[in-house]
N, C-alpha and C positions, 0 to 999 in steps of 0.2 A: 837745803831744805830746811823750813822750821823744825823745831822740835813738834812731836805729836801733840804735846800739851798747848804748843802756840796755837797750832791748827785749831784745835777743838775750841779754844778759848775765844779766837777772833771769829769763828763760826757762830757761836753762841750768842757772843757779842754783837755781831752784824745783826743777827735777827732781832735782839732785845733793843738795841739803840733805835732799831726805824719802827719797831713796836712802840717804844716810848715817844718818838716824834710824832708819828701820825695818832697816836692816842691822845697826847697832847692837842693836837690840832683839831682832831674829831671830837674831842671831848670839852676841856676848857675853852678853847678858842671859840668852837662852833656856839657855845652856850653864853658866851660873853658878846659875839657879833651881833649886832642888830637885825643886818640885812644877808640877802644871799650873797650880794655883790661883795659885802665885807669878808664874808668867810672865803669866798672863791680870791679875793685881793690877799688875804691872809696866806691861803695856802700857796699862791704864786710866787710871794715874796719868799716865804720858807723854802721853794723849789729852786728858786733863782739863786739864793744866798749859798744853800747848801750844795748845789751842783756848780755855780757859777765861782765860788770860791775855790774849788779844787785845784785847778792849774794853777793859781796863785801860790796856795799851799804847797802843792807839789814842788815848785822851784824853791820854795822856802827850806823844806825838808832837804831836797837833793841837795843844795848850796851849804847846809848847816856845817860846821866843823865836826860837831857831835852830835849824833842820832839821839833824840830823845825819848821819849814815849808818847808819840800822837795818840793811840789807840786809848791810852789810859785816860788822858787828858780830855779827849773827847767824851768819853763816858762820864767823867766828871761833869762836864759843861752841861750834857743833856739832864744829868741828875738835878743840878742847879734849876733848870728850867722847870723841871717837873716839881721842884719844890714851890716853887714862886704860886701865889693864890691865884684864882681864875680872873679876879680884876685887874691883873698884871699879864694877860695873856698875850697883849702885842709886844711887851718886854720880853716874854719868854721866848717867842721866836726867834730872838737874837741868838742867845747862848745855845738853843737847840741846834740852830742851822750850823752856826760855827762848830759847835761841838760834832755834830753829824759828818759835815765837811772834813774835820780832820780825822776823825775815825776811819772814815772809808779811805781817804787817802793813805794813811799810813798801813792800815792793814791790807789792802789791796796791793801797796807798793811791797811790802814786806813779803806778801805770798807769791808774787812774780818774780821777785830777786831770788828765792831760793828753791823756786818749783823745777829748775834745772831744764827747761823744755817739756814737761809734762803739764800739759792743760789739765789732768784730773786733779793735780795736786793743789791747784789754786781753784778749782771749780767749786769746792764746798764752801770757801769763804766768800767768793761772789755771790753764790745762790741764795742764800737765806734771807737776805733783806727784804726781797719782794714779797715773802710769805710775811715776815715781821710787819711791813707795812698794812698789809691786808688785816692780819690779826689785830694790829692795834686799831683801826677804824672799825672793825666788829666788836672788841672789847669795848671800845669809848661808847658805842651806840648801846650796849647791853648795860653798860655800868657795873661791870664786873670785877674792877680792880680797886683796892683801897688805896689810899692817898699815898702810904709810905712805901709799897710794896715795889714800885718800879725804881724810887730813887735808891733803896736798900740794894735792890739786884744789881742796879748800875754801878753803885759802889764797890761790890763785891767783884763784879767783871773789872772795873778799872784796877783793883787789887791784882787780879788774875794776870791780866794784861802786863801790868808792870814786872811781875816777877818773870812771866813767860814768854814775854815777847823781847826782840831784840831791842838792845838799847845802845848800839853801836852803829857806824856808818855801814851801808850796805855796799856790797862789793861793785867796782866799777866794771863797765864794759861787759854787761850782761847780755851774752849772744846767744842764749841757748835756744830763743825761739826762731832764730834766724833760719834753720834749716827747713822751718814749715812756711816760708815765704819765697816765693819765685825770685831768684837772686838778680834777673833785669831791672828790676825796679830800685830807683833811689829811695832813700829813707823818707823822704818827703810824699813821694806818692805813696809808699807803703801805708803812713800814717793816714793818708787822705783816703785810700781805699779801705782801710780799715773802718775809719767813722762811717762811711756810706752804710755798711749792714746796720751798725749800731744806731744811728740815726733812723733808718727804716723800721729796724724792731721796735724802738721806743714810739715810733710814729702809728705804725698798723696796731701795737698792743695798747695805746690809749684809746682806740676806736672802738673799745668792748661796749656791746650794749650796755644801755643805763641800766635795765633790769637785773643786770649781774652785778651790780656795784650796791646790792640792797640784801640785807640781812646776812646769814650764813653763806649764800651763794658766793659771795664776794671771795671767800677762802678756796674756792674749788679751783679757778682759774690761776690763782697764785700759786696754789699747792702745785700745780701742773707746771708752771714756769719755772718753778725752785726745781722741780725733778728734770725738767727739760736743760736747765742750763747743765745740772750734775752729769747727764747723760752725755752731753755735747762734749764735755772734757772728758769724759771716759771713750767715748767713740772716737774723738779726735787722736788718742793716744793709740787707739787700737787698729784704726782704719787709715788713719791720715786726715787732717784738716779739711782737705778738698772735699772726699768724699763724704764725711760727716755733714758738712755745711751744706753741699748740694742736695744730699739726702732730705736733710731738715728743712730747707728752705723749700724743696719739692714738695714735701708733705703739707707745709703749711700753706703753699700756694694752691693746693686741691683743696683742704679742709676750710680754709678761711675765703673762700671763692664760690666754690660749688654748694658747700653745705653750710652756708650761712645761717640758715633758718633750724640747724640742727643744734641745739646747745651744747650737747656733751661733746659732739665732734667739733664743734668751733674751739671748745675749750682744749681739746687735745691739740689742736691747730695752733693755737696760743702755746702750748708747750712745745712744739717742734719749733716754732720761731724763735722761742729764746735760747734752744740750743748752741747755735753759733756765738752766742755772746760771751761764753767762755773763750773760745777760740778769738773773738776778737780783741778781749783784754789781753791776753797773751802775746798776742801779734803786735798790739801797740808797742812793747818792750822791744820787739824786734827793730821797731824804726828809732827808737829812743834809747839805746840799750844802757845809756851812762846815766838816763834820768827816768828811774822806774815810776817815782812818785808824779812826776810831771806827764808822764804815759797816762796813769790811771786817771790823772784830773782832766786830760783832755778828752779821754774816751768818756769820761762822766758827761762833759758838755755837750758832746753829741747826743748823748741820752736826755738831756734837758731841753735841746733843740726840737727834738722828735716830739717832746711831751706836750710843748705850747699847743700844737694845732688841735690835738683830740682834746685837750684841757678846755678849751674855749669852745669846743665843739663848731670849729671854722668849717670842717667838711661836712656838707650835706649828707645825711643818711642814706639817700638814694644812690649816690655815688661810691659808697664806702667799697662795695664789692669790686668796682671796676679800678679803683684806686689801689687796693690791696694786690690786685693781678698785678699791676703795673710796678708797684713798689718791689714787690717779692721777687718781680722778673729781674728787675735791677740787682737785687741783693744776690740771687742766684747767678746771675753773670760775673759779678764782682769776686765771689766765691771761688768760680771755675778759673777765673785769670789771675786770682791771686796766689791761692794757695797752692802748696804741693801735695803728694802722696806719701810724704815722709811720715812712716808711723813709727813714733818714738818708742812704744812700748815692745813691739816686735824688733827693731834694730837693737834696743838695748839686751833683749833677750838672746839675739843671735850673738852678739858681741859676747855675752857671758858664757854661752855655749862654746863659743870659739877659745875663749881662754882656759875653760876646763879641759877642752882638748888637747889644747897646747901643754898643761901640767900634767897630763898622764902620759 
C-alpha cells in the first residue's frame, strides 16, 4: 500500500486536476467558442481524449522498464494548459486531456497496486475527481479564481507527487482482489462483467435533470457521488462486495425510478449508484493482475462510453425512468453473479486474532 502521504497527495491532486480541467472548459473555452455546438464539441473532444487515451497510456506504463512519475507529469501538463491565454482555448484542450489521462492512469494504477485487496484503500483516490469536476464548472461560471491560482496549485501538487508517489516498477501479479470474484469466471469474463456496471453507472448518472446542472445545485449530486464511492469501498471490505453492490444498486433502483420527481431523494439515489464504482475498479485488476494501469484505463473507457448518450441527450426524457429501471436491474444481476461475500476487513481481523492466540 502506498504511504499515507502518497494517498493524501493523489486524493487532493485528483480533485484539483479535474477542477482545473473543467474550469478550463467551462471558463476560457466556453467564452471563446461562438456557438453552443462548438462548446459541446470541445467538451466531447476533451472527454474522448482524456478517457480514450487511458488504455494506451496504461499499456505504455505497464511495459516501461522504469516507472516514471505519471502523476507529476500530468499535473504539469494541465498547469501548462491553464497558463495558455483564452484565445488558445482549442490548443489548451490537448495538453489538458493528455495530462488528465496520464494522471488518472498513474494514480489509479498505483492505488490499486498497493491496496492489497482492500477496496477502501483506493476508494479515496478514486472518489474525489467527480466533485472536482463539478466544482470547476461552478467556479468557472462564478469567475471566482484568479489566473495564476490553479497553475501554482498544480505545480505544488506535481512536486508533491514527485516526492511522495512511487517511482519504480509496480509489483507483478497483483492478485489480491481475486478473492472478491467468483472463481468460475475466466479473466476476460471478469473484465467484461466488471465493465458492464461501470458503463451503466455512467449512463444513468449522465441522465441527471438539466436543472440540477445550474448554479450551486451542481455540487450536491457530485458531493453525494463522491461520498457514495468512498462508502462503497468501506462497505465492500466490511460486508463483502456482493452485499454492498447489491444493496447499493437496490437503493438506486428504488430512488431513481420511483422517486424521480423528488430531487433530494434522486440525488441520494445517484450517490448509491456510484458506490459500486470503487468495487469495479478494484475488480478490474483481478482480471488483469499484471497490468494494473491497463485495467484502470479499460475501466475508464467504459465510463466514457456510458457518458456519450446522456451528453447528447439521445434518450427521451419520458423514457428515463424505465431505462434506469432496466439498466440498474442488469447491474444488480451482474453484481450478484460476479462478486463473492468475501469480507476483507473481517477476514484480516480474524487472522490477526488467531495469530495473537497462537503467540500466547
